[in-house]
N, C-alpha and C positions, 0 to 999 in steps of 0.2 A: 504493500500500500504506500509506504514512504517513497519508493522509487517512482510510483505512478504520480504521486502528489508533486514530486520534484519535476518530473517531466511536464506535467500540466502547468506548473508555475513558470517553467522556462518558456513554454509556448506563449503563455499570457504576457510575458515580458516583451515579446516581439509584436504584440498587437497594438493598434492605435486606440485612442480613447473611444471612438465611435464603435469599434469592434467589441471592446469590453462592455460598453453600454448595451449593445445588442444581446450579449450573453446575459446580462443582468435583467433585461426586459423579458427574456424567455425563462429565466430562473429566478423569479422574484422572491422565492422563499429563502434563497441564500443571501440576498441583499438585505433581508430583514434581520439578519444575525450580526454578530459583532465581527466586522471585517476591517482590519487596519491596513493590511498589505495584500499584495497579489498572492503571497504564500498562504495567507489566511483564506483568501478567496478560493484558491485551488483546493485547500482542505475541505471547505464547505461544499464545493462542487462535486467532490468525490464521496460525500456522505451518502450512504445507501438509500435512506429514505428520500433524499432529494433526487438522487439518480432515478429511483423508481418513479417518482412523480413526473420527472422530465420525460422518461421513456413512454409514459402514458399519453404524451402529446404527439408522439411520432406517427407518421404514416407508415404503411406497410413497406414501401420502398426503402425508407430510411432504416427500418428495422432489419430488412434483408441485408443492407450494407453493414450495419452494426454487427449482426450475427456473423457475417463473413470475416470481419476484422478480428473479432474475438476468437473465432475458430482457428485463425492463422496464428494465434498467439502473439498478436501485436508485432508481427515481423513482416506482414504482407505489404506489398506495394500497390499503387493504383492499378497498374497493369495486371497484377495477379488477381486483385479483387474483381476487376472487369471480366477477366477470363473465367473466374470461378462462377460469376453470376450471369455470364453471357449477355452483357449489357454494353451499350455504347458509352463513350466518355462523357457525353452530355447528360445521359440519364444518371451516371454515377455522380457527377458533380452536383446535380440537383439534390440527390439524396444525401450526399456527404455534406453539402451545405447546411442541411437541416441538423446534422449532427454537430457541426462546428459551431453554429449559432447557439447551441445549447451546451457546448463544451462537453459533449458526450464522446467525441472522437476528434483527433487533430493530427496533422502531419508532423513527423519528427525526422527531418531530412527526407529520405525516400520512403521511410517506414510510415505506417499508419498505426496510431495508438488509440485505444478506446478505454473508457472507464471500466470499472469492475461491474459489468452489465448484469442486470437482473433478468430482463426479459429475453435478451439475445442468446443466452446460454441454451443450447439444445434446440435453437430455432433456425439452424442453418438451412438455406435453400440453394438449389442448384440453378436458380434463375431469378433475376430481379423482377418483382411484381410491379408491373406498370399500372398507372392509374386507369380505371375504366373510362369509357367514353363519357363525356359530361351528360348529365341527365337532360333530356329534352324539355324545353320550356315553351309555353304558349301564353298569350295574354289572358290574365285572370278574368273569369266571368262570375257574375253574382249567382252563387249557388247557396240556397238557404240550408243551414244546418239544423233547422228547428225540429225536424222529425227525429234526428239522432239525439238531440239534447233532451227532448221531451221523453224519449224512451229511457234515457239514463236517469233523469230526475224521477220519473215515475217508478223506475226499477228500484231505486234506493228507497222510495216510499213503500213499495211492496215488501222490500226486505225488512224494513222496520216493523211493518204489520205482522210479518211472519215471525219475527223474533219475539213479539209480544204474545201472539196467539198460539203458535204451534211449537215453538222451541227451536233453538239453534245452539248446540252444545259446544263449549270450548274445552280444550284439553287441560288436564291437571298440570301439565308441564308448560302451559302457555300456548297461545295460538289456536288455530282451528284445523283439525285433521282433514286430510284429503277425502276420506270416506264421508265425512259430514258435509263437506263442500259439494260433493257429487249428489248426496241425498237431497239437499235443499235445492240444488240446481234443477233436479228432476221435478221437484214440487213446483218451483217457479217457472219451469219450462224455458230455461235459458242454458247456454253453454257454461261449462265450468269456469272458463276464463272470464266470461262476462260477470258471473256471480262473484268471483274473486275480486274483480275490479270494484264492483258495487260495495263489497264488504270492506275493502281497504279504504275506499273513499269515505264510507260512513264512519269508520273508526277514526280515521285521520281528522274528519270534520267534527268529531266528538258527538256524533248522533247515536252511536252505539257504544256500550261499555260491557264489561264482564262482571257478572254478579253471581257468585257461587257456581262458577264454571258453566254459566249459561250467558249467552249474548242477549242483552235487553236494551231497548231504547233508553236514552237519557233525557233529562229535562231539555237539553239543547235540541234533541230530536223532536220533542213536542213543539218547541218554538219554531223549528225549521219547517215542520209540516204546515204550520199556520201562516207562514210568510209567503210573499209574492214568488211566483215561479222563477223570476230573475234572481232574486236573493238566494233562492235555493240552489240555482245553478252556480252562482258566484261562490257560495260556500264550498261546493264540490270542486270547482276549479282551483280555488286557493288550497284546498286539501291536496289536490293532485300535484301542485307545485312543491309540496313538502314531502311527498312519498319517496322513500329511499330504497324500497325493495325492487328487485330486478325481475321483470317478467321472464319466465322460462316456459314457453308453450309446450315444449317437448318433454317436460319433466312434471311428474306429479309431486307437487310441493304444498306444504301447509301454508296457511295464510297468517296475517297479522304479525309482521315484523320478525318472523322466525329467521329470515335471511337478510340481514341488514349489511351495510358496508359493501355492497356489490355494484357500486357505481351507478345505482339507479337514478340518483339525482342528476349526475352528469349525462347519463343516457337520455333522459327526458329533455334536459335543457338544450343539449347540442342538437337534438333532433328538431325541436321546435324552432331553433334559431335558423335553420336552413330554409324554412318556408318564408315566402314573401306575399304581400298583399297585391302586388302589381303583376306578378308572373306566377303561373301555375305549372306544376310538374305534369307532364303528359302521362307518365307512368311512375308511380311511387316506388316500384321495385328498382328502377334505375337509381333513384335517390338512396335506397337502402344499400345497393352495391357501392355507391360512391362514399357513403358514410363509413361502411365497413373498411374500405381501403384507407380512408383519411384518419380514422381513429380506431384501429383494431383492438386497442386495449379497452375501449369502452363499448364499441358496437359489435354485434354479431347479427347475421341475417334474421333469425327468428325473433330475438328480443327487440330489435329495431322495428321490425314490421308490427310487432305487438304494440309498441309505443305509438306508432302512427295510428293504429286502430283506437287506442285510448284518446289520442288528440281529436280524432274525428268524432268519437262518441260524445265528447264534451263540447263540441261545436267550435273548437279552436281552428280547425282546418276543414274546408269543404271544397270539393272539386280540385284538390291539389294546391290550394292557395289559402293564405291566412284570411280568416273572417275578422270583422271589427273586434270581436271578443279576443281572437288570437293576437291581434295587434296590441290590444291593451295588456295582455299577459306578457308578451314579448318585450314591450317597452315599459313595463311597470306602471301602466296607466290605471285608470279607474275601472277595475274589473266589474264591480257591481253595477255601475251605470251601463256598461256595454252589455252585460248579461240581461239587465232589465229591459233594455231596448230591443234585444233579440227575442226574448221570450214573451209570448202573448199572455194576457191575464188568464188565470185559471177559469175553466168552464164550470158554470154553476148548474147547467141543465143537461139532461140526457134525452135522446129521442127513443121512446119505447115503441117497439115494433110488434106486429101481430104474431111473429114467430117466437115470441117470448124472449126477445133480446132487447138490450138497452145499448145504444150507440152514443159514444161521447167523442166529439171532434175536439182535439186538443188535450191539454192536461187537465184532469178533473180537479176541482177544488177539494180540500180535505172533507168538507161536509158531503159533497156528492160522492166522493170515493167511499166514505164510511157507510153511507146509505146503501150504495150498490153492493159493497162487499158484505153487508149484513143480509141482503135479501137475494143476491145473485152470485154467480161464480164468473170470474174473469176468464174469457176465452181467447181474445186476441188483444195484443198489446203493441199495435203499430201506430201509424199516424192517427187512426180512429180506433178507440178502444171499445171492445164489445163485451158486455156482461150478459149472461143467460140466466133466466129465472127457471127454476125447476121445483118439483114438489119437495125435494130435499133441502134446497136453499131457503124456500119459504118456511119450511118447518124449523130451520135453524133460527130464523127471525122470531117465530112464535115461541121458541124455547127460551128466549130472553125475557118473556113475560108480556110481550106485545100481543094485542088482539088483532083480528083481521082488519078492523076499521083503522087501527093505528098504523098498521103496515101500509095499507093503501094510502093513508094520509101522508106518510113519509115519502112514498113513491110519487104521489101527485105533486108534492112540494118541489121535487127536482125534475119534473117532467116538462118538456117544452110544450106539450099539448095534452089534452085529456087522455087518461090512460086507456089503452085498448080494452075492450070488454073481456077478451080472452085472458088478460092478466088479472082482471078483477075476479073472474070465475075461478081461476087457479088458486088465488089467495083464499077466497071464501071456501072453496072445496077442501083445501088442506086444513083450514081452520075448523071446519065441521068435524073432520076426523081427528083433529088434534085434541088430545086430552080424553079420548075415549078410554084410555087406560090411565089409571092413577096409581102411584107407588107411595105407600106409607112406610115410614121408617120404624118398623117394629124390629125387624132386622132383615127383611122388610116385607110388606104385603103388596100384592098386585090386585086391583079391583076393577071391575067392569060391569056395565049394565047387561051386557050380552053374555050369557053363560057359554054359548057356542064359541065365542072368541077366546074365552079362557081355556076351554077344552083344546082349542087349536094350539094355544101357547104352551099348555102343559105337555102336549105331545111333541113339541118341537125339540129335535136333537141339538139344535144350535144353542138352546137355552138350558142344556143339561147341567151346566156348571152352577146354575141358580138353585138346583134341587127344589123345584116348585112343587107345592102340594096344596090341595084344596082345603080351605077352612070352611067356606060355604060355596054354593054354586057360583057366587059372584065375587069370591075373594080367594086369591092364591097367596100362600106364604112363601117367601124367598129366604134362602140361607145366606144371602149376601146383603150388605147394607144398601140403602136406597141409591147411593151414587152409582155403585157397581151394577145394580139391577137396572137402573135407567139406561146406562151405557150399553148393557147387553141387549136390552129390548130394542134400542135404536139401531144397533148393528144388525139385528135380525130383520129390520125393515118396519118396525112399529113406531108409533109416535106418542109415547106416554108423557105425562107431566107429573111432576112431583108435588105432593101435598104435605103440609105440616100437620101437627096434631090437631089443629083447629079446622082442618079441611080447607085451608087457604093455599092457593097456588104459590109455590116457591119460585121466586125470580132468580134464575141462575146467572150470576155475574162473576166474572173473573177479576180478581184484584189486579190493578195496574201496578206492576212492579217496575221500578226504574233503576238502572245501574249508574254508578258514578262515571263521569267522563274521564278519559285517560289524561287529558291535559294537552295543550298545544305544543308541538315540537318547536324547539328553538330554531330560528332561521339559520340557514347555512352560511356562515361567514367566519372570517378569521377572528381570533381573539383580539387582534390589534389591526389597525389600518395599514395596508400595504403602502410602500413608498410610491410616490407619484413618479411619472416618467421623467420630469425635470430633476427630481432628486436622484434618480438612478443615473442619469447622465452626469450629474455633478460628482457622484461617488466614483464613477468610472474615470473621469478626468483626474480626480484626486489620486486614485490608486496608481494610475499610469505615470502621472507627472512626478509623484514622489519617488518612484523607482529610477527615474532618469537623472543622472548626476548633472548639476548645473553649477555655474560659477557662484550663484548667490546662496546655494543651499549647502551648508555643512562643509566638512573637510573631505578630501579624497578618501581618507581612511574611513570616515563615517559612511560615505556612499558605498565603498567597497564592502564594508561590514554589513550594511543593509541588504545588499544583493546576496552575499554569501549566506546570511541568516535565512533568507527565503529559499535557498537551494539545498539546505542541509538541515535535517531535523534531529541529528544526533549530537552535534557539537554544542557545548555550553557557550554562553556569551563571551567569557574570557578567552576561550579557544578561538572563537570567531574573530575577536579583536587581534589576537596574535597573528592569525593568518592574513587578516586585512593589512596589518602593519607590514608584514613581510612582502605582501603583494605591492604595496605602494612604495616602500623604501628599498625593495630589492634585497632584503635580509634573508639569511638562511633560516629554515624552519624544519622541525622534525614532525612527520605525520605517520599515522598508522592507517593503512589503506586496505579496504576489503577487496581482495582479489578473487574470492570464491566463497562457497559456503563454509563458514567457520574458519576462514583463512585470512589472517591479517599480515600484511607486509609493512616493514618499517623503512621509511625513506627519509633522507635528509636532502631537501630540495631548496632551490632558489626560484621562487615564482617569477615568471616573466610576463605572462599574459593570461587574462581571464575573459572568456567569451562564451555566452550561452550555456553556462553551467559546466564548462570544461576549463581546467586550469593547466596551462602549458608551463612547464618548469624544467630547469636544468638540474640533473642529478649529480651526485658526488663523482661518478665515473666519467663525467663530461658529456653524457648523452642527454638528449632532449626527449621528454616524455609528456604525454597528456594524461591528466587525472580527472575522473568524473567527481565533481564536488560532492555529489550525494553519496559517494562511497568512502569519503574520509570519515574515520571514526574518532581519531584523537589528534590534537595539535599541541605541540610543546616547543619551547625554545631549546635548541641543541645544547647539550652539556659542554 
């Protein structure tokens, strides 16, 4: 490592201030550290964490060249690398220029030297990867993303309703298992990847929390459902900007931050930045290929394509170009104002059809959605949402304690026109049969006015677990409590109601449980402000100029000592001063020189010239020899 630091420091000494400034602009993390000299800068530039971060910004062609240099053991030449990668000199120079401006590789005479690479090891290719053809562009046209955004906003609302009513289990170790994601996706009739996105958005927006290993809506979720569709969309978009998990469509993975730190933030940010409001991509797959070549450390084909699908589902991109909402997100504008302008107000009314369906054009309001979900089942969730009424769905509404007239009044309140008679007949018919059976909690009893109906129930094999027996021709005793008896009868196709000891109907209500919100993630930023471009340029000028001897700065010995100190990490300050004095005054000096592994040679020399880390000196035998400053281990005055 010391040899590589010395080699990098020697190369930095040959650069002009603007070239050092270019390195600092590409490696801002090292400029934020304590850097006094070019030797300090070389030390920071070879730090493994900094090298890793810099390599993450390389394109595939630069990585290919870096891998070839490393594979040749830092002894290869330009011609050898070009022959190894079967590339032209121009292609090599472009890729090598990316490495030099990040100080990841540099020339040392004819040799090419690289830092201790992290990504290039084991990534040797036999051909330089050239950039694919630029993605084709066309003039952007106005394509509305309203359908996609309404589907996403309504999907998250459906997810909240499912978590409250039907259950969505979390793992004891945290997150949500793949099996549970697949189960709920089948219930909500969406793809696993779509449900995972809804789930991550809802949790990141604090709409869903975990309570006793179950996902439940939060108080934020209640307020979100009652807000304007534009505000709802803005909350989801802002949550998307904070998500750090990386989509992996080809892998079955758990949800809710089980896989953080996988460049998810950079993946989403760099993908969105490539879109424009003026020009649209003809084929987004061409954009995916270009991003994968440009930032292979961040992008891969499947993950990048999945992120583009996320962007489109949130209305940031439509027709291959940025929407006004996407422009607001990209430029840190007013996201909520753009989302409010994009999303139409929630629909308050539904069109009831004679085929027992209710059609809602647009996003239903919370009141409309709650009414339809109570009395009907959602069938289609596209631009127009369709609910279907059935005997089972109407019975579900009656089970909450509503009567037929109350159900019809609720439907009429959200209907664009008078209700079709077929719907009124259906509700009234189910209501007439509803409650023919009553269950009393003895432990418990089943009663009916019709003895034949009880005979039918007693003979049913599906109800054998209740161990029913006749108390009177109109009363059956059950071995199970009232709740289990009601559930078993309903699974068998009957419509019983529960009665208390006073023969009053029991209204079955589910307590609304709410989970605490996880808390908003901190924004992604450095703990301190990065240096501005002007400050970086000033730092580069100072580092370069202070290394160059001038008439006005110090003595020749001090200038020589400064350069020798940067080129050798083994010598103590007093030894550096002895060598600098001998170099300036032409005195004899004794050095111990590393000539091989664990081999030290002692020489008494008279330094004559010092250039680019090499000391030319006369030895005692009258010969002239060159010594690498970095190999000098000790310096002393001869006895």
